[in-house]
N, C-alpha and C positions, 0 to 999 in steps of 0.2 A: 926636510923642509921644516923651517921653524914656525911655530904657532904665532899668529897674529893676534895681539890683544886688542879688544875694544877700548876705545877711549873712556875715561871715567866721567866725561861730561859731554854735554850736547850744547849746540849753539841754538839759542831760542829766537834770536833776532837782534836788530839794532834800530836805532832812531837818532837822526840828527836833531838834537834839542835846541841848539843855538847856532847860529852862524852869521858872519858879516862878510861882506864883500866891498872892496873899494878899489876901483881900477887904479893901477900905478899911475902916478903923476907924469911919468915919462913912459909913453907906450912902447917905446923901443926896448924897455928893460925886459930881459928874458932870463934873468938869473935871480933866483929867490933864495932866501935862507928859510930852512924849515925847523920847526921846534914841536916836540911831542911831549906830552905829560900824561902818562897813564896813572890811574888809581882805582882802587876797588872797594866795594862793600860786599861782604859775605854774610848771608843769613843762614847759620848752621841749621836752624830748625826746618827750613824749606829746601835747603840745598841750592838756592839761587845766588849766583855770583854776578854782581853788576859791575862791569868794566866801564869807567868813565875815561874817555880818550880825548884829551883837549889837544887841539892842533892849531898851529899858527904858521902862516907863510907871509914872509914880509921882506922888504927891500932894506938892505943895510946901506949906510953911507952917511952923508951929512945929516939928513933928516930921515930917521928910521920910519918907514911907513908899513902898517899892517895891510895886507892885500886880502887875505882870507883868514878868518878865525872860525873854528868849528868845535862844538862839543858833541861828541858821539857817545851815546849810551848803548851798550850791548849787554844782553842777558844770557847767562850760561847756566845750565842746570847740571848739578852733580847727581849722577845716578844713585850713588850711595851718599846719604847725607853725612859727609865727613866733617870732623872739626877742622877749623881753618888751618891749623898746624900740620894737618895731614894732606892738604891739597898737594897733588904731585907737582914737582918742580916744573915739568914740561908744560903745565897749564899756563903759567905766566908768559912764556915765550909764544907758545901756540895760540893763545886767545888774541893776542896782539896781531899775530900773523893772519888770523881769520878775519878780523875787522878791518885791517888796513886796505885790502882791495875795494871794500865798499866806500872807504873815505877817498880813495884815488878816483873811483868812478864819479862820486859826487862832486868833487872839485873840477874835474874835466867837463862834466855836464853843466855845472853852474856857469863856468866861464864860457863854454860854447854858447849856451842859451842867452848870455849877456852880450853876445855878438861881438866879442873881442877874441883876440888870439887866445885859444884855450891853454890853460895851464894843465899840463900832464905831469903829475908827480912820478918820479922814477920808482922802479921797483927797488925796494930797499930791504936790508937785513936789519930788523928793529930788535934783534936779540939783546942788544946793548941796554934796552930799557927794562929788561927783566928785573934787575935788582931794584931800580926805582919803584917799579910797579909793586913789587913784593913788599917794600917798605911802606908804601902809601895805601896798603890794603887794610881795612879795619873789619871787625865783626859788627854785625847789626844787632 
């Protein structure tokens, strides 16, 4: 049996810093376009990595309309305070995968509490955001 390695980082928590909600102008619309933009700030002296995950769901068509926008900030702590260049490749993909279920829950709860048909984000593979996330990460 192979040995299981512990992750090099821990999830400290998240907070929805900003959000907007506007009911679609046509309540029958149930198809939305989703957009994600991750970025990060890493403090090498503390080992704290802050993931900023901007999210937007909108209706496309003649008049593009934002339905929900959110800015989610998540903190991760690296057990060994490594330089930015030594952050493991899997962190970029896995950190997004850790945060996304919280965003999904937030969106469905928000729309449910607004007493409209809840918007339930699909389960998604956001691995394609890894390279964008890496490029938009800076040192503090």
